[in-house]
C-alpha positions as CSV (number, residue, x, y, z in Angstrom):
1,M,-118.8,113.7,27.7
2,I,-117.2,117.2,27.4
3,K,-119.4,120.0,26.4
4,R,-118.2,123.0,28.4
5,I,-114.5,123.8,29.1
6,L,-113.2,126.5,31.3
7,V,-109.9,127.9,30.2
8,G,-107.7,129.8,32.7
9,L,-105.7,132.5,30.9
10,G,-102.6,133.3,33.0
11,S,-99.3,134.5,31.6
12,L,-99.1,134.8,27.9
13,V,-97.0,131.7,27.3
14,Y,-99.4,129.5,29.3
15,A,-102.5,131.3,28.0
16,H,-101.4,130.4,24.4
17,S,-100.7,126.8,25.4
18,A,-104.0,126.4,27.3
19,T,-105.9,128.0,24.4
20,A,-104.4,125.6,21.9
21,K,-105.2,122.6,23.9
22,A,-108.7,123.8,24.7
23,I,-109.5,124.4,21.0
24,Q,-108.2,120.9,20.1
25,L,-110.6,119.3,22.6
26,A,-113.5,121.6,21.8
27,K,-113.3,120.7,18.1
28,A,-113.1,117.0,18.9
29,H,-116.1,117.1,21.3
30,N,-118.1,119.9,19.8
31,A,-117.7,121.8,23.1
32,E,-118.0,125.4,24.1
33,L,-115.1,127.3,25.7
34,T,-115.1,129.9,28.5
35,G,-111.9,131.9,28.7
36,V,-111.4,133.5,32.1
37,T,-108.8,136.0,33.4
38,L,-108.5,136.5,37.1
39,F,-107.3,139.7,38.6
40,D,-106.6,140.6,42.2
41,T,-105.5,144.3,42.7
42,G,-104.6,143.5,46.3
43,R,-101.7,141.3,45.2
44,L,-100.2,144.3,43.4
45,D,-99.8,146.1,46.7
46,Q,-97.3,143.6,48.0
47,V,-94.1,145.5,47.3
48,G,-92.2,144.5,50.4
49,V,-90.7,146.8,53.0
50,V,-91.1,150.5,51.9
51,P,-88.5,152.9,53.4
52,I,-89.8,156.0,55.2
53,G,-90.5,158.7,52.6
54,A,-90.5,156.3,49.7
55,G,-94.3,155.8,49.5
56,H,-94.3,157.4,46.0
57,L,-92.0,154.7,44.7
58,A,-94.4,152.0,46.0
59,K,-97.3,153.8,44.3
60,E,-95.4,154.0,41.0
61,L,-94.5,150.3,41.3
62,K,-98.1,149.3,41.8
63,E,-99.2,151.5,38.9
64,S,-96.6,149.9,36.7
65,R,-97.7,146.4,37.7
66,L,-101.3,147.4,37.0
67,D,-100.4,148.5,33.5
68,D,-98.4,145.3,33.0
69,V,-101.3,143.1,34.2
70,S,-103.8,145.0,32.1
71,G,-101.6,144.5,29.0
72,V,-101.2,140.8,29.6
73,I,-104.9,140.3,30.2
74,A,-105.9,142.2,27.1
75,A,-103.4,140.3,24.9
76,A,-104.5,136.9,26.3
77,E,-108.1,137.7,25.7
78,V,-107.5,138.9,22.1
79,H,-105.4,135.8,21.3
80,F,-108.1,133.5,22.8
81,A,-110.9,135.2,20.9
82,M,-109.0,135.2,17.6
83,A,-107.9,131.6,17.9
84,C,-111.4,130.5,18.6
85,D,-112.8,132.5,15.7
86,R,-110.3,131.0,13.3
87,S,-111.1,127.5,14.5
88,G,-114.9,128.0,14.4
89,V,-115.1,127.1,18.2
90,R,-117.9,128.6,20.3
91,Y,-116.7,130.7,23.2
92,K,-117.4,133.2,25.9
93,M,-115.1,135.5,27.9
94,R,-115.1,136.3,31.6
95,R,-112.9,138.8,33.4
96,E,-113.0,138.2,37.2
97,Q,-111.7,140.6,39.9
98,G,-111.2,140.0,43.6
99,D,-110.0,136.7,45.1
100,P,-109.0,134.7,42.1
101,L,-109.3,131.3,43.8
102,S,-112.9,131.7,44.9
103,S,-113.8,133.2,41.5
104,L,-112.4,130.2,39.6
105,V,-113.9,127.7,41.9
106,A,-117.4,129.3,41.4
107,L,-117.0,129.2,37.6
108,T,-116.0,125.5,37.6
109,R,-119.4,124.4,38.9
110,Y,-120.9,124.3,35.5
111,H,-118.0,123.2,33.4
112,D,-116.9,119.6,32.5
113,L,-113.2,120.3,32.4
114,V,-110.8,123.0,33.6
115,I,-107.6,123.8,31.6
116,C,-104.9,126.1,33.0
117,G,-101.1,126.4,33.1
118,L,-98.9,124.3,35.3
119,Q,-97.2,127.4,36.8
120,S,-99.3,130.4,35.9
121,L,-102.9,130.7,37.2
122,F,-103.6,134.0,38.8
123,E,-100.8,136.6,38.4
124,H,-100.2,136.8,34.6
125,G,-96.5,136.6,35.0
126,V,-96.3,140.1,36.8
127,V,-95.9,139.0,40.4
128,D,-95.1,135.7,42.0
129,E,-97.8,133.0,42.0
130,P,-99.1,131.9,45.4
131,P,-97.3,128.8,46.7
132,D,-98.9,125.5,45.5
133,A,-101.5,127.4,43.5
134,L,-102.4,124.4,41.4
135,A,-102.7,122.2,44.5
136,M,-105.0,124.8,46.0
137,L,-107.3,124.4,43.1
138,V,-107.5,120.7,43.6
139,R,-108.0,121.2,47.3
140,E,-111.0,123.4,46.6
141,G,-112.6,120.8,44.4
142,V,-111.5,122.1,40.9
143,R,-111.3,118.9,38.9
144,P,-111.1,117.3,36.5
145,L,-108.2,119.6,35.8
146,L,-105.8,119.6,32.9
147,A,-102.6,121.6,33.6
148,V,-100.7,122.3,30.5
149,S,-97.0,123.0,29.9
150,E,-95.5,126.1,28.3
151,E,-95.4,124.5,24.9
152,D,-98.4,122.7,23.4
153,H,-97.7,119.2,22.0
154,P,-99.9,116.4,20.7
155,V,-101.0,113.9,23.3
156,E,-100.0,110.5,22.0
157,K,-98.6,108.7,25.1
158,V,-100.3,108.9,28.5
159,L,-98.8,107.6,31.7
160,I,-101.3,106.7,34.4
161,C,-99.9,106.5,38.0
162,Y,-102.1,103.9,39.8
163,S,-101.9,103.3,43.5
164,G,-104.7,100.8,43.8
165,S,-106.8,103.1,46.0
166,I,-110.4,103.8,45.3
167,A,-109.6,107.4,44.5
168,S,-106.9,106.4,42.1
169,A,-109.3,104.0,40.3
170,K,-111.8,106.9,40.1
171,T,-109.2,109.0,38.3
172,I,-108.6,106.3,35.8
173,R,-112.4,105.9,35.1
174,R,-112.8,109.7,34.8
175,Y,-110.0,110.0,32.3
176,V,-111.2,107.1,30.2
177,Q,-114.8,108.2,30.3
178,L,-114.0,111.7,29.1
179,R,-112.2,110.2,26.1
180,M,-110.1,113.3,25.5
181,W,-107.6,111.5,23.4
182,P,-109.1,108.1,22.6
183,D,-106.3,107.1,20.2
184,A,-103.4,107.8,22.7
185,Q,-101.3,104.9,24.0
186,L,-101.9,104.4,27.7
187,K,-99.4,103.0,30.2
188,I,-100.6,102.2,33.7
189,V,-97.8,102.1,36.3
190,T,-97.7,101.1,39.9
191,F,-94.8,101.9,42.2
192,G,-93.2,100.7,45.4
193,T,-92.7,97.3,47.1
194,R,-95.7,97.2,49.5
195,K,-98.4,96.7,46.9
196,L,-100.6,93.7,47.4
197,N,-100.4,91.7,44.1
198,P,-99.5,94.6,41.7
199,E,-99.9,92.3,38.7
200,Q,-103.6,91.8,39.5
201,L,-104.1,95.6,40.1
202,L,-102.5,96.3,36.8
203,S,-104.4,93.6,35.0
204,D,-107.8,94.8,36.3
205,A,-107.1,98.4,35.4
206,A,-105.9,97.5,31.9
207,D,-109.0,95.4,31.3
208,Y,-111.2,98.3,32.2
209,C,-109.3,100.7,29.8
210,Q,-109.3,98.1,27.0
211,S,-113.1,97.7,27.4
212,H,-113.3,101.3,26.5
213,G,-111.2,100.9,23.4
214,F,-107.8,102.1,24.6
215,Q,-104.5,100.5,23.9
216,V,-102.8,99.7,27.2
217,E,-99.4,98.7,28.5
218,T,-98.6,98.1,32.2
219,A,-95.5,98.2,34.4
220,H,-94.6,97.8,38.1
221,I,-91.7,99.9,39.4
222,V,-90.1,98.9,42.7
223,D,-88.9,102.4,43.5
224,T,-91.1,104.9,45.2
225,P,-93.3,107.1,43.0
226,K,-92.1,110.3,44.5
227,S,-88.5,109.6,43.4
228,S,-89.2,107.8,40.2
229,L,-92.5,108.9,38.6
230,L,-91.2,112.0,36.8
231,P,-87.9,110.4,35.6
232,Y,-89.9,107.3,34.4
233,A,-92.4,109.5,32.5
234,E,-89.6,111.4,30.8
235,M,-87.8,108.1,29.9
236,W,-91.0,106.6,28.4
237,G,-91.7,109.7,26.5
238,A,-95.0,110.5,28.1
239,D,-97.0,113.5,26.8
240,L,-99.3,113.6,29.8
241,I,-99.4,112.2,33.4
242,V,-102.7,111.1,34.9
243,M,-103.0,110.9,38.6
244,G,-105.4,111.3,41.5
245,N,-105.3,111.5,45.3
246,S,-104.1,108.5,47.2
247,A,-103.3,109.5,50.7
248,K,-105.1,110.9,53.7
249,R,-102.9,113.5,55.4
250,M,-103.2,117.0,56.8
251,L,-104.1,120.1,54.7
252,I,-103.2,119.7,51.0
253,R,-101.7,116.3,51.6
254,R,-105.0,115.0,52.8
255,L,-106.4,115.4,49.3
256,L,-103.3,114.9,47.2
257,G,-100.7,112.8,49.0
258,E,-96.9,113.3,49.0
259,T,-96.4,111.9,45.4
260,A,-99.1,114.1,43.8
261,L,-97.9,117.2,45.6
262,H,-94.3,116.5,44.5
263,V,-95.3,116.0,40.9
264,I,-97.5,119.1,40.8
265,R,-94.6,121.2,42.2
266,N,-91.9,119.7,39.8
267,S,-93.5,118.4,36.6
268,E,-92.8,120.0,33.3
269,L,-95.2,117.6,31.6
270,P,-98.9,118.3,31.4
271,L,-101.0,116.8,34.2
272,F,-104.5,115.4,34.3
273,L,-105.8,115.6,37.9
274,A,-109.1,114.1,39.0
275,Q,-110.8,112.3,41.8
């Protein structure tokens, strides 16, 4: 059940896409939205090496960035509020300052779903995003998480990457139980040559999804998921990729695995990430 959705408003392009997807889900589930902008003035100080005597230039650059960020935030907030009002969706607004990651993590505690952009979370398109920003959110426990692409499209075909692990099965259950797009066609895919009885894994997963009323296809791909998941998703015409964590490695990889990290860094398709 989805009743409260947190919407991260980053750069204007991603803010518009996230807002559109959030409103679609809010109307379908009678949910309330919380639009949030995240602003860290400390990041605006990162202007690189400043030559001696050129401190005024660094100050001017920071002030220019501050104006740019303020303008983007204001525009994203106005667009979000107007779109919600037009759609008759209940909403709140939050503007958070300081460390954006910790602020967003704190807000997710009492929301059922987080929606944000694939490549724009904290910096509003003014300065570079932190490396692996989306992976950082997952690492901190921000999930389920829907990361949208720059353009909003209907979700009609959903590709589920299934490793057979407990965590991967939990992701399938989480996606199915939330019923975000119950009429979408699902395709569950396993990858690689080392799977123990992939046909049985796929059959069991498909049976579970079908018991919840979903249409399901299955496929086993011999190639590794890291090299073939994104090309396969594009070839099949997927509108969304669903995946969870499946490996136990150090740091981010401990929670995500090589495949998930690769997809997060390179996907142009929306992602649903859960545990």
